[in-house]
BAVOFI-281980 format. One line per 3 residues: their letters; for each residue x, y, z of N, C-alpha, C, O. Coordinates in steps of 0.05 Angstrom, whole numbers, plus 5000, padded with zeros to 4 digits. Last residue first. Example, Ala and Ser with C-alpha at 12.3 -4.5 7.8 and 13.67 -1.06 7.14 Angstrom:
sa	5257/4955/5142/5273/4979/5143/5258/5001/5157/5268/5023/5161  5264/4886/5156/5246/4910/5156/5264/4934/5156/5285/4934/5169
//
This chain:
pwi	3975/1512/4501/3960/1537/4503/3961/1548/4531/3949/1569/4537  4017/1480/4470/4017/1486/4499/4002/1512/4503/4014/1533/4508  4004/1476/4417/4009/1451/4431/4007/1456/4461/3997/1440/4476
anl	4000/1530/4404/3976/1513/4401/3980/1487/4417/3960/1477/4428  4051/1548/4412/4030/1560/4428/4005/1543/4427/3990/1542/4446  4076/1518/4372/4082/1511/4400/4061/1524/4419/4054/1512/4439
lna	4053/1544/4326/4050/1515/4331/4055/1508/4360/4039/1493/4371  4070/1597/4333/4041/1591/4333/4036/1561/4338/4017/1554/4352  4126/1590/4328/4114/1600/4353/4085/1593/4354/4075/1583/4375
lra	4128/1572/4274/4140/1556/4296/4127/1564/4323/4119/1547/4338  4105/1616/4249/4091/1590/4249/4102/1571/4269/4087/1556/4281  4142/1657/4257/4115/1660/4266/4101/1633/4269/4088/1627/4289
gak	4188/1636/4232/4188/1642/4260/4161/1644/4272/4156/1634/4293  4168/1630/4179/4178/1607/4194/4178/1612/4224/4169/1596/4239  4156/1683/4163/4135/1662/4164/4144/1639/4182/4128/1630/4199
alq	4208/1705/4166/4187/1715/4183/4164/1695/4186/4154/1690/4208  4233/1675/4126/4243/1674/4153/4222/1684/4173/4218/1672/4194  4203/1692/4081/4202/1664/4090/4213/1660/4118/4202/1644/4133
erk	4214/1747/4076/4187/1737/4079/4186/1709/4091/4170/1704/4109  4270/1745/4070/4258/1759/4093/4230/1749/4098/4222/1744/4120  4273/1716/4021/4284/1705/4046/4272/1719/4071/4265/1706/4090
iqd	4250/1752/3986/4237/1726/3991/4247/1714/4017/4231/1704/4033  4289/1792/3987/4262/1798/3997/4247/1772/4003/4233/1770/4023  4333/1765/3965/4334/1775/3993/4307/1781/4004/4301/1775/4027
rad	4313/1756/3913/4319/1734/3931/4320/1742/3960/4310/1729/3978  4311/1808/3894/4286/1793/3897/4290/1769/3916/4273/1763/3932  4366/1819/3893/4348/1835/3909/4322/1821/3914/4312/1821/3937
vya	4382/1780/3856/4393/1779/3884/4375/1795/3902/4369/1787/3924  4356/1798/3810/4350/1772/3821/4359/1770/3850/4344/1760/3867  4381/1846/3801/4352/1846/3807/4344/1820/3820/4328/1819/3838
ahd	4431/1826/3787/4428/1843/3811/4399/1845/3820/4393/1844/3844  4420/1798/3740/4428/1783/3764/4425/1800/3789/4417/1790/3810  4376/1793/3693/4386/1815/3709/4394/1804/3736/4377/1802/3754
pft	4368/1741/3671/4371/1765/3654/4383/1789/3668/4399/1803/3656  4408/1688/3698/4385/1706/3700/4389/1730/3683/4412/1740/3681  4428/1619/3696/4433/1648/3691/4406/1663/3691/4385/1651/3686
isw	4461/1562/3717/4436/1577/3717/4442/1606/3714/4459/1617/3728  4492/1502/3697/4494/1531/3702/4466/1543/3701/4450/1534/3685  4493/1438/3726/4479/1457/3708/4488/1485/3716/4490/1491/3740
ggn	4539/1383/3726/4515/1396/3737/4503/1415/3717/4503/1409/3693  4602/1355/3745/4585/1368/3726/4561/1381/3740/4563/1389/3763  4635/1336/3783/4613/1319/3776/4593/1332/3756/4571/1322/3752
pha	4673/1376/3791/4682/1349/3784/4659/1331/3774/4664/1312/3759  4680/1435/3776/4656/1420/3780/4661/1391/3773/4653/1383/3751  4733/1451/3770/4715/1467/3787/4690/1452/3794/4680/1455/3816
vsp	4752/1412/3736/4765/1415/3762/4746/1430/3780/4744/1423/3804  4692/1381/3708/4717/1396/3706/4729/1398/3734/4719/1387/3753  4636/1357/3671/4656/1353/3693/4682/1368/3688/4692/1367/3666
qvk	4596/1408/3641/4611/1383/3639/4630/1381/3663/4639/1401/3674  4533/1433/3650/4561/1437/3657/4575/1411/3657/4567/1392/3671  4480/1455/3609/4495/1432/3621/4524/1440/3627/4537/1453/3610
afs	4441/1510/3628/4459/1498/3609/4475/1477/3623/4484/1480/3646  4381/1548/3635/4399/1527/3645/4416/1516/3622/4407/1514/3600  4351/1609/3658/4358/1590/3636/4380/1572/3646/4396/1579/3663
aga	4299/1643/3695/4325/1628/3693/4327/1612/3667/4307/1603/3657  4253/1671/3707/4270/1680/3685/4295/1665/3680/4311/1672/3663  4254/1649/3773/4241/1666/3753/4260/1676/3732/4281/1688/3739
far	4267/1616/3813/4278/1609/3787/4266/1627/3765/4268/1620/3741  4242/1631/3858/4271/1627/3861/4284/1621/3834/4308/1621/3831  4189/1631/3845/4202/1657/3845/4233/1654/3847/4248/1672/3840
pav	4174/1578/3853/4180/1587/3825/4193/1614/3824/4208/1620/3805  4166/1577/3911/4190/1566/3899/4195/1575/3870/4218/1580/3863  4116/1593/3929/4138/1613/3929/4161/1603/3912/4175/1620/3899
kit	4086/1548/3925/4078/1571/3910/4099/1592/3908/4100/1608/3889  4114/1516/3962/4113/1508/3934/4105/1531/3916/4115/1534/3894  4100/1543/4009/4127/1544/3999/4129/1536/3970/4145/1548/3955
dsa	4046/1528/4012/4053/1556/4010/4081/1559/3999/4086/1577/3983  4052/1473/4019/4038/1483/3995/4045/1513/3991/4049/1521/3968  4075/1473/4070/4090/1463/4047/4078/1473/4021/4093/1480/4002
wal	4033/1493/4099/4057/1509/4097/4075/1500/4074/4087/1516/4060  3996/1451/4094/3989/1478/4084/4014/1495/4080/4016/1510/4061  4025/1411/4120/4017/1408/4092/4011/1434/4079/4019/1440/4056
swn	4029/1431/4171/4053/1429/4156/4047/1424/4126/4063/1433/4109  3974/1431/4188/3988/1456/4185/4013/1453/4167/4018/1469/4149  3948/1385/4200/3946/1394/4172/3963/1419/4167/3966/1427/4144
eiq	3951/1377/4254/3965/1358/4237/3965/1366/4207/3980/1355/4191  3916/1414/4276/3944/1420/4277/3960/1401/4258/3981/1410/4248  3859/1432/4238/3872/1415/4258/3902/1416/4254/3911/1418/4232
dnd	3859/1504/4222/3853/1476/4217/3865/1458/4239/3879/1468/4256  3878/1554/4231/3855/1545/4247/3846/1517/4243/3829/1506/4257  3938/1591/4235/3923/1569/4223/3901/1561/4242/3904/1560/4267
kai	3945/1662/4233/3946/1637/4248/3929/1616/4234/3907/1622/4223  3981/1703/4187/3955/1692/4197/3960/1666/4211/3976/1650/4203  4031/1748/4203/4025/1722/4191/4000/1710/4204/3998/1708/4228
qqa	4046/1792/4230/4024/1795/4211/4016/1769/4198/3996/1768/4183  4090/1780/4259/4065/1783/4274/4041/1787/4256/4018/1785/4265  4129/1782/4220/4121/1756/4231/4094/1758/4245/4077/1740/4243
aql	4135/1837/4214/4125/1821/4192/4114/1794/4201/4094/1784/4192  4156/1848/4265/4131/1860/4257/4118/1844/4233/4094/1840/4233  4205/1818/4263/4183/1811/4282/4156/1822/4273/4136/1809/4274
ldl	4249/1830/4236/4228/1816/4221/4204/1810/4238/4185/1797/4229  4282/1850/4273/4274/1869/4252/4252/1857/4236/4237/1871/4222  4299/1807/4302/4273/1819/4310/4265/1842/4292/4244/1854/4295
aqa	4349/1795/4279/4326/1778/4275/4300/1792/4281/4280/1788/4266  4398/1818/4283/4377/1835/4271/4351/1819/4268/4332/1829/4256  4433/1780/4300/4426/1802/4319/4403/1819/4309/4391/1834/4324
vhf	4441/1751/4253/4424/1740/4274/4415/1762/4294/4392/1762/4303  4440/1797/4197/4453/1780/4216/4433/1771/4238/4412/1783/4241  4448/1814/4130/4428/1811/4151/4439/1790/4171/4446/1768/4163
ntp	4476/1819/4083/4483/1837/4105/4462/1836/4128/4459/1856/4143  4425/1788/4046/4451/1802/4045/4454/1822/4069/4437/1839/4073  4388/1740/4085/4390/1762/4066/4417/1776/4068/4430/1775/4089
pad	4424/1678/4101/4405/1699/4107/4406/1721/4085/4425/1720/4069  4434/1620/4058/4444/1643/4073/4422/1663/4079/4403/1665/4064  4409/1585/4024/4411/1578/4052/4419/1602/4069/4411/1604/4093
was	4416/1605/3973/4390/1607/3985/4390/1600/4015/4373/1610/4030  4469/1590/3965/4462/1619/3964/4435/1624/3977/4430/1644/3989  4465/1535/3966/4479/1549/3988/4472/1578/3988/4470/1590/4010
hln	4438/1527/3917/4426/1520/3942/4439/1534/3966/4425/1544/3983  4476/1543/3879/4452/1559/3883/4438/1552/3909/4428/1570/3923  4545/1550/3884/4523/1532/3889/4497/1548/3895/4497/1564/3914
knn	4575/1589/3832/4570/1585/3861/4545/1568/3864/4525/1571/3849  4583/1602/3780/4600/1582/3791/4596/1578/3821/4613/1564/3833  4538/1635/3771/4565/1646/3771/4585/1628/3785/4602/1637/3801
dfl	4506/1584/3800/4501/1612/3792/4527/1627/3794/4538/1631/3816  4492/1519/3788/4514/1537/3794/4508/1565/3782/4506/1568/3758  4461/1462/3814/4458/1486/3798/4479/1506/3807/4483/1510/3831
ang	4461/1420/3847/4474/1416/3822/4470/1439/3803/4476/1437/3779  4429/1438/3889/4458/1433/3894/4474/1428/3869/4498/1431/3869  4376/1442/3878/4392/1466/3872/4422/1462/3878/4438/1479/3872
git	4358/1391/3888/4350/1412/3906/4366/1438/3902/4368/1454/3921  4383/1365/3844/4390/1358/3872/4383/1381/3890/4399/1391/3906  4374/1364/3791/4387/1388/3801/4392/1386/3831/4404/1404/3842
ets	4384/1309/3746/4373/1320/3770/4388/1345/3779/4413/1346/3776  4402/1282/3702/4395/1310/3698/4385/1323/3724/4377/1347/3723  4411/1230/3717/4433/1244/3704/4427/1274/3700/4446/1289/3694
pdi	4363/1210/3736/4383/1218/3755/4406/1234/3743/4419/1250/3756  4302/1228/3713/4328/1220/3702/4350/1229/3722/4355/1253/3724  4241/1203/3729/4261/1222/3738/4288/1212/3728/4295/1189/3734
tht	4173/1197/3706/4201/1187/3707/4219/1210/3717/4212/1234/3713  4124/1216/3694/4126/1193/3712/4154/1181/3713/4157/1157/3720  4111/1260/3664/4127/1239/3651/4129/1214/3667/4134/1192/3656
vdp	4081/1286/3703/4069/1281/3677/4084/1258/3663/4072/1240/3651  4113/1292/3745/4086/1281/3751/4070/1277/3725/4049/1265/3726  4158/1317/3725/4159/1288/3731/4132/1276/3738/4129/1251/3737
dvq	4161/1360/3675/4144/1355/3698/4144/1325/3704/4132/1310/3689  4218/1398/3655/4200/1377/3651/4184/1372/3677/4194/1379/3699  4253/1453/3626/4238/1442/3649/4219/1419/3639/4206/1421/3618
qgq	4312/1442/3589/4285/1452/3590/4270/1438/3613/4275/1414/3618  4362/1422/3580/4360/1443/3600/4332/1456/3600/4328/1477/3611  4367/1379/3547/4371/1405/3535/4367/1428/3554/4369/1452/3546
ldl	4353/1336/3579/4381/1339/3571/4387/1365/3557/4410/1373/3556  4306/1367/3625/4314/1347/3606/4343/1352/3597/4356/1370/3607  4296/1378/3696/4305/1386/3669/4309/1362/3651/4314/1340/3660
yva	4263/1405/3751/4270/1380/3737/4275/1388/3707/4259/1402/3695  4271/1440/3811/4269/1442/3781/4278/1415/3770/4299/1404/3777  4232/1438/3871/4255/1430/3855/4249/1434/3825/4227/1432/3816
gvh	4213/1457/3937/4209/1458/3909/4235/1451/3893/4256/1459/3902  4237/1450/3987/4211/1438/3982/4206/1436/3952/4197/1416/3942  4284/1475/3991/4281/1451/4007/4254/1438/4004/4248/1417/4016
lpq	4281/1522/3964/4295/1500/3951/4295/1474/3967/4306/1454/3958  4255/1556/4001/4241/1547/3977/4255/1523/3964/4241/1506/3953  4248/1545/4067/4269/1551/4048/4260/1540/4021/4257/1515/4019
hld	4209/1527/4100/4204/1553/4088/4227/1562/4070/4226/1584/4059  4226/1480/4123/4202/1479/4106/4197/1505/4091/4182/1506/4071  4268/1496/4156/4274/1483/4130/4250/1484/4112/4253/1488/4087
gil	4237/1516/4200/4254/1533/4184/4259/1521/4157/4256/1535/4136  4215/1469/4217/4197/1490/4209/4212/1511/4192/4202/1522/4173  4261/1441/4232/4247/1433/4207/4226/1454/4198/4221/1456/4174
hal	4279/1463/4281/4296/1463/4257/4279/1460/4232/4282/1475/4212  4240/1457/4318/4255/1483/4318/4271/1486/4292/4276/1508/4283  4226/1403/4310/4208/1425/4301/4223/1451/4299/4218/1466/4280
lfl	4272/1377/4331/4263/1373/4304/4246/1396/4294/4251/1407/4273  4271/1394/4385/4294/1400/4368/4286/1398/4338/4294/1415/4322  4223/1369/4399/4224/1398/4398/4248/1408/4382/4247/1428/4368
aea	4237/1315/4396/4215/1325/4380/4216/1355/4377/4211/1366/4356  4278/1313/4434/4284/1307/4407/4262/1319/4388/4268/1331/4368  4246/1325/4480/4268/1342/4472/4276/1338/4443/4279/1357/4428
kta	4211/1283/4483/4200/1309/4475/4223/1328/4467/4219/1346/4451  4244/1224/4454/4237/1242/4476/4224/1268/4465/4226/1274/4441  4252/1192/4409/4251/1180/4435/4240/1198/4457/4228/1188/4476
irf	4231/1177/4347/4236/1200/4364/4231/1192/4393/4209/1185/4400  4237/1148/4294/4242/1138/4321/4251/1161/4339/4275/1165/4344  4195/1140/4237/4211/1157/4255/4214/1144/4283/4196/1130/4292
ppp	4164/1115/4200/4190/1103/4205/4206/1119/4225/4230/1112/4230  4121/1107/4257/4142/1097/4239/4141/1112/4213/4119/1121/4205  4108/1158/4306/4099/1141/4284/4122/1131/4267/4141/1146/4263
spr	4115/1157/4374/4129/1166/4350/4121/1148/4327/4125/1124/4328  4053/1163/4410/4077/1148/4402/4089/1161/4377/4075/1173/4360  4036/1226/4442/4029/1203/4425/4055/1189/4418/4077/1200/4419
dkl	4042/1276/4467/4042/1251/4483/4031/1227/4468/4019/1209/4479  4052/1317/4434/4025/1314/4444/4020/1287/4458/3998/1278/4460  4103/1309/4418/4098/1331/4437/4070/1330/4448/4065/1341/4470
vai	4094/1267/4382/4109/1262/4407/4104/1284/4427/4101/1278/4451  4066/1295/4341/4054/1273/4355/4068/1267/4382/4054/1263/4402  4105/1331/4323/4081/1341/4336/4068/1319/4352/4059/1324/4375
aan	4140/1295/4299/4149/1310/4322/4125/1321/4338/4125/1321/4362  4108/1278/4256/4117/1258/4276/4126/1272/4302/4120/1263/4324  4102/1325/4228/4078/1313/4241/4086/1292/4262/4072/1289/4282
iaa	4155/1331/4210/4142/1351/4228/4118/1340/4242/4115/1344/4266  4160/1286/4178/4176/1289/4201/4165/1309/4221/4165/1305/4245  4124/1296/4136/4119/1273/4154/4135/1276/4180/4125/1269/4201
vid	4150/1340/4114/4123/1342/4124/4116/1320/4143/4105/1325/4164  4200/1318/4099/4199/1339/4119/4171/1342/4130/4168/1347/4154  4192/1245/4092/4201/1272/4083/4196/1292/4105/4189/1285/4128
hen	4178/1193/4094/4198/1202/4114/4209/1229/4105/4232/1235/4110  4144/1179/4054/4133/1177/4081/4154/1185/4102/4147/1185/4126  4156/1228/4002/4153/1201/4012/4145/1202/4041/4141/1223/4053
tgq	4162/1265/3941/4154/1262/3968/4156/1233/3977/4159/1216/3960  4176/1264/3888/4192/1280/3906/4183/1281/3934/4195/1294/3951  4112/1265/3856/4140/1257/3856/4156/1275/3874/4150/1299/3876
fnr	4052/1266/3895/4070/1278/3876/4098/1265/3878/4106/1255/3899  4020/1247/3935/4022/1230/3911/4042/1241/3891/4047/1228/3871  4017/1286/3974/4033/1262/3980/4037/1244/3956/4055/1227/3955
dfr	4026/1351/3954/4008/1328/3952/4026/1303/3956/4046/1300/3943  4027/1421/3957/4039/1396/3967/4017/1374/3964/3994/1378/3972  4018/1458/3895/4012/1451/3923/4028/1427/3931/4041/1414/3915
drl	4027/1463/3842/4018/1487/3856/4011/1481/3886/3999/1498/3899  4084/1444/3801/4060/1437/3817/4052/1462/3833/4068/1481/3836  4130/1462/3781/4107/1463/3763/4081/1455/3777/4060/1458/3766
isi	4169/1450/3815/4158/1477/3818/4135/1481/3798/4123/1502/3798  4163/1384/3843/4168/1401/3819/4155/1429/3824/4133/1431/3834  4191/1370/3906/4167/1372/3889/4172/1392/3866/4184/1413/3870
ddf	4224/1345/3946/4234/1353/3919/4210/1354/3900/4210/1340/3880  4234/1360/4015/4219/1347/3994/4231/1357/3968/4247/1376/3968  4275/1351/4076/4267/1363/4050/4246/1347/4035/4241/1323/4042
hyt	4294/1328/4123/4297/1356/4120/4284/1368/4094/4283/1392/4091  4295/1274/4128/4274/1288/4143/4273/1317/4136/4254/1331/4142  4339/1250/4106/4316/1255/4088/4294/1270/4102/4276/1280/4089
nhc	4374/1240/4147/4380/1262/4130/4356/1269/4111/4354/1292/4102  4356/1193/4170/4349/1218/4184/4356/1242/4166/4344/1264/4170  4378/1151/4141/4350/1159/4136/4344/1186/4147/4329/1202/4136
gme	4442/1153/4114/4425/1154/4138/4398/1165/4133/4395/1187/4121  4475/1145/4072/4477/1171/4085/4459/1173/4110/4462/1192/4125  4515/1094/4047/4490/1100/4061/4493/1126/4077/4511/1128/4093
edf	4547/1096/3985/4549/1100/4013/4522/1108/4025/4508/1125/4015  4574/1058/3932/4550/1070/3944/4555/1073/3974/4566/1056/3986  4633/1073/3892/4618/1056/3911/4594/1072/3921/4593/1097/3920
ehg	4692/1073/3854/4664/1081/3856/4650/1062/3875/4654/1038/3874  4759/1099/3854/4740/1078/3860/4712/1089/3861/4708/1113/3868  4794/1141/3847/4791/1122/3825/4771/1100/3830/4767/1083/3812
nek	4788/1168/3896/4814/1155/3889/4811/1134/3867/4823/1112/3868  4720/1162/3893/4742/1170/3910/4767/1154/3902/4766/1129/3902  4652/1174/3885/4677/1169/3871/4700/1179/3888/4700/1202/3897
rhv	4589/1147/3904/4613/1163/3911/4637/1154/3893/4640/1130/3888  4522/1154/3906/4543/1141/3892/4568/1158/3894/4568/1181/3885  4484/1150/3966/4496/1166/3945/4518/1150/3932/4531/1133/3945
tys	4422/1130/3995/4449/1125/3988/4458/1145/3967/4442/1156/3952  4377/1113/4035/4385/1139/4025/4415/1137/4020/4432/1142/4037  4322/1076/4055/4347/1075/4040/4353/1102/4029/4337/1114/4014
cqv	4299/1076/4123/4295/1080/4094/4322/1080/4081/4343/1083/4094  4318/1062/4172/4290/1055/4166/4283/1060/4137/4264/1049/4127  4370/1072/4190/4366/1051/4171/4337/1045/4163/4332/1026/4149
fnr	4372/1116/4227/4391/1113/4206/4382/1094/4184/4387/1100/4160  4353/1129/4278/4340/1140/4254/4358/1138/4230/4358/1156/4213  4384/1110/4320/4356/1101/4318/4343/1109/4292/4323/1096/4283
gvy	4432/1137/4311/4431/1108/4310/4403/1097/4307/4398/1077/4293  4416/1190/4319/4424/1182/4292/4422/1151/4290/4413/1141/4270  4406/1187/4375/4385/1196/4356/4392/1186/4328/4374/1174/4315
aem	4457/1173/4395/4434/1155/4399/4411/1162/4379/4399/1144/4368  4486/1219/4382/4494/1193/4370/4471/1173/4373/4466/1157/4355  4460/1257/4413/4460/1259/4384/4466/1232/4371/4453/1225/4352
lgr	4474/1237/4463/4446/1237/4456/4443/1241/4426/4425/1229/4414  4529/1245/4462/4519/1218/4464/4489/1216/4456/4481/1196/4445  4533/1299/4464/4538/1286/4439/4528/1257/4439/4521/1246/4418
adk	4526/1336/4504/4504/1317/4499/4508/1303/4472/4488/1296/4459  4564/1373/4508/4563/1354/4531/4541/1334/4527/4537/1316/4544  4555/1405/4464/4579/1388/4464/4578/1368/4487/4591/1347/4484
fpt	4516/1440/4452/4507/1413/4455/4531/1394/4459/4528/1369/4457  4537/1490/4442/4519/1487/4465/4511/1458/4471/4502/1452/4493  4566/1481/4393/4580/1479/4419/4561/1478/4443/4569/1466/4463
cpa	4542/1488/4345/4538/1463/4358/4550/1461/4386/4545/1442/4401  4557/1535/4321/4530/1534/4332/4524/1508/4346/4503/1505/4359  4614/1518/4311/4606/1540/4329/4577/1538/4339/4573/1540/4363
efa	4625/1478/4273/4622/1471/4301/4610/1493/4318/4598/1487/4338  4639/1477/4220/4611/1478/4226/4605/1477/4256/4582/1475/4264  4694/1473/4217/4681/1494/4201/4652/1497/4208/4640/1518/4202
eev	4707/1429/4250/4711/1457/4260/4696/1478/4244/4687/1497/4255  4674/1378/4268/4682/1390/4242/4683/1420/4247/4662/1433/4248  4679/1321/4308/4680/1351/4308/4690/1360/4281/4711/1352/4271
vyk	4635/1270/4304/4662/1278/4295/4662/1309/4292/4648/1320/4276  4603/1222/4341/4603/1251/4334/4632/1259/4327/4650/1254/4343  4589/1157/4319/4607/1175/4334/4605/1203/4323/4605/1208/4299
ftg	4561/1093/4324/4558/1120/4314/4575/1139/4332/4574/1137/4356  4578/1026/4300/4571/1046/4320/4570/1074/4308/4578/1078/4285  4597/0994/4260/4568/0997/4262/4560/1016/4284/4536/1022/4286
ddq	4651/0993/4252/4640/0971/4269/4610/0974/4273/4598/0959/4289  4660/1038/4222/4662/1012/4208/4651/0989/4225/4642/0969/4214  4609/1086/4242/4636/1075/4241/4636/1048/4228/4615/1036/4223
rhv	4570/1139/4220/4571/1110/4227/4599/1100/4223/4611/1105/4202  4573/1203/4251/4579/1185/4228/4579/1156/4238/4588/1150/4260  4549/1266/4264/4550/1239/4274/4553/1220/4250/4537/1221/4232
skv	4541/1313/4241/4569/1308/4247/4572/1280/4260/4594/1272/4267  4488/1319/4239/4500/1309/4214/4530/1304/4218/4543/1293/4201  4472/1344/4285/4474/1314/4285/4485/1303/4260/4492/1279/4259
cdl	4470/1397/4269/4493/1388/4284/4495/1357/4285/4517/1346/4285  4421/1400/4246/4444/1400/4228/4469/1391/4243/4487/1379/4231  4391/1400/4292/4387/1378/4273/4408/1378/4251/4412/1357/4238
wpa	4407/1448/4319/4413/1421/4329/4411/1399/4308/4429/1382/4307  4394/1501/4307/4414/1487/4290/4418/1458/4297/4432/1444/4283  4354/1515/4348/4347/1511/4321/4368/1497/4303/4360/1481/4286
atr	4370/1526/4401/4363/1499/4394/4361/1494/4364/4365/1471/4354  4377/1581/4404/4400/1563/4408/4395/1535/4397/4413/1522/4387  4325/1597/4393/4347/1608/4378/4371/1590/4380/4384/1584/4360
ldv	4295/1573/4434/4293/1563/4407/4315/1573/4388/4324/1559/4370  4337/1565/4493/4315/1577/4478/4315/1566/4449/4334/1551/4442  4348/1507/4536/4357/1530/4520/4333/1541/4505/4312/1529/4504
gli	4323/1466/4560/4343/1479/4575/4356/1502/4561/4373/1516/4572  4282/1434/4538/4308/1437/4524/4330/1448/4541/4353/1441/4538  4239/1433/4575/4246/1410/4559/4274/1411/4548/4288/1391/4548
sav	4238/1484/4599/4239/1460/4616/4247/1435/4600/4260/1417/4611  4235/1518/4555/4258/1520/4573/4260/1495/4590/4283/1485/4594  4185/1503/4533/4210/1500/4517/4234/1500/4536/4252/1483/4533
ktk	4151/1516/4576/4153/1489/4567/4179/1484/4551/4193/1465/4556  4157/1572/4577/4164/1556/4601/4169/1527/4593/4188/1514/4602  4135/1585/4528/4163/1592/4533/4174/1575/4557/4196/1566/4557
ana	4082/1568/4535/4099/1555/4516/4129/1560/4521/4145/1542/4518  4067/1606/4574/4066/1577/4580/4084/1562/4561/4099/1545/4569  4072/1655/4547/4087/1650/4572/4089/1620/4578/4110/1610/4586
slm	4079/1644/4476/4064/1651/4500/4080/1644/4524/4100/1630/4523  4128/1669/4431/4118/1647/4447/4100/1659/4469/4106/1680/4480  4154/1707/4402/4125/1705/4398/4112/1683/4414/4088/1678/4413
ada	4208/1705/4411/4194/1731/4417/4164/1728/4415/4149/1746/4426  4220/1655/4391/4223/1660/4420/4207/1685/4428/4194/1686/4449  4213/1664/4336/4194/1647/4351/4196/1652/4381/4175/1654/4394
iag	4258/1695/4326/4231/1706/4321/4211/1690/4337/4193/1702/4350  4298/1658/4339/4296/1683/4355/4268/1696/4351/4257/1706/4370  4290/1618/4301/4286/1612/4329/4282/1637/4346/4266/1638/4364
viq	4304/1646/4254/4277/1635/4257/4271/1630/4287/4250/1637/4296  4357/1657/4266/4339/1679/4262/4310/1669/4265/4294/1682/4278  4378/1605/4268/4377/1621/4293/4359/1645/4290/4346/1653/4310
hgd	4374/1591/4215/4358/1577/4234/4356/1592/4261/4336/1592/4274  4411/1628/4193/4383/1628/4185/4366/1614/4205/4344/1624/4212  4459/1611/4218/4448/1638/4223/4418/1639/4216/4402/1651/4231
anw	4465/1559/4196/4460/1563/4225/4449/1590/4231/4431/1592/4248  4427/1563/4134/4451/1557/4149/4445/1563/4179/4423/1571/4186  4372/1535/4105/4381/1557/4122/4407/1547/4135/4408/1525/4146
aka	4393/1470/4103/4374/1489/4093/4370/1510/4114/4364/1504/4137  4457/1441/4089/4438/1452/4108/4419/1471/4095/4426/1487/4077  4501/1407/4073/4474/1407/4060/4452/1418/4078/4431/1405/4081
qqa	4552/1408/4091/4533/1397/4109/4504/1399/4098/4485/1393/4113  4592/1423/4057/4574/1444/4065/4553/1435/4084/4537/1451/4094  4625/1379/4047/4637/1406/4046/4619/1427/4058/4629/1447/4068
tll	4593/1334/4053/4617/1337/4069/4628/1365/4070/4639/1373/4090  4551/1346/4019/4545/1339/4046/4570/1342/4064/4568/1352/4086  4577/1354/3971/4564/1376/3984/4558/1371/4013/4560/1389/4030
lll	4596/1302/3960/4615/1325/3962/4603/1348/3977/4615/1360/3994  4547/1277/3956/4565/1270/3978/4586/1292/3982/4592/1299/4005  4527/1300/3910/4514/1305/3935/4532/1299/3958/4533/1313/3978
lpl	4559/1283/3867/4560/1311/3876/4548/1315/3903/4559/1331/3919  4544/1232/3854/4568/1236/3870/4569/1264/3881/4580/1268/3903  4472/1224/3860/4496/1232/3845/4520/1236/3864/4517/1243/3887
ral	4433/1205/3896/4432/1232/3885/4459/1242/3874/4467/1264/3880  4395/1151/3889/4424/1157/3894/4429/1184/3880/4430/1185/3855  4330/1177/3907/4349/1162/3891/4377/1167/3900/4382/1185/3916
fkr	4278/1168/3947/4301/1185/3945/4323/1169/3932/4334/1150/3943  4221/1151/3908/4240/1144/3928/4264/1162/3925/4270/1171/3903  4159/1181/3892/4188/1179/3887/4203/1169/3912/4198/1178/3934
m	4102/1145/3877/4115/1163/3896/4146/1159/3894/4156/1137/3894
//
């Protein structure tokens, strides 16, 4: 089972510059708005009583906590980052709760990045809680399996089930330290969205020539060729992961309910609730290859534009690719909103 490796200096740059969010705040709010419209009366009442806000407002919370940083004295402090602050303002009077959450969920697993700064190189601990947002399963796989490379016991599937446990009045399972139902609900409102962003579950693994390799066949992962969930892939010099985080072209939060009809067509799960996130991860794994259909890859050497190098990704017909990407986003946002609502309706029938 893969451990989350030191994901190259590039990742730290992306974490600070873009907060490494799956769906950006608009995307998460779209998911939350769809779910709000599909909640049963009882579930809607429960959400309001636990959070004091609706799911649309709550959904970005788990990215907001990325503004909490460990200080030199070991304490944790929320640092306002103006570029990302707007969706976090509803929680400005509860930053102490964010700091407490990060403090409890920081050191249970090792998640470091190798950083270069001012001519110096060093490893920096990014906090275990950051790993709750993703898996890195090869797109050559056809399902989620805990034995595959790119998964571990503190990945997104495990985090969703930990939050479900807390909402069902069970203890928070290790390594997660979820203290309250509010934290659990904040996690679900966000992570169900993340689970449906294809690049937050599926990953491309390459050899030095830019050809796909299957880490579950080779049983090795070369850190020097990792695509870092698409963060080391550049489409026309733009970060591919960030392009997938954004909502469909010219689609805004106010239009979220335009996807409601599609969301209402999503089949409800009938298996035991703890298996739902596994099934949804498998569904996203099947979607993820569409994010790379027809792509070719070429090594990018370190430069001013790309200080840590990476890979260029090109498509035979870029306009057609963008259109297809927008359609996939609509499908995945609708699924995420429906499944978040269906999950909460099942917890609180």
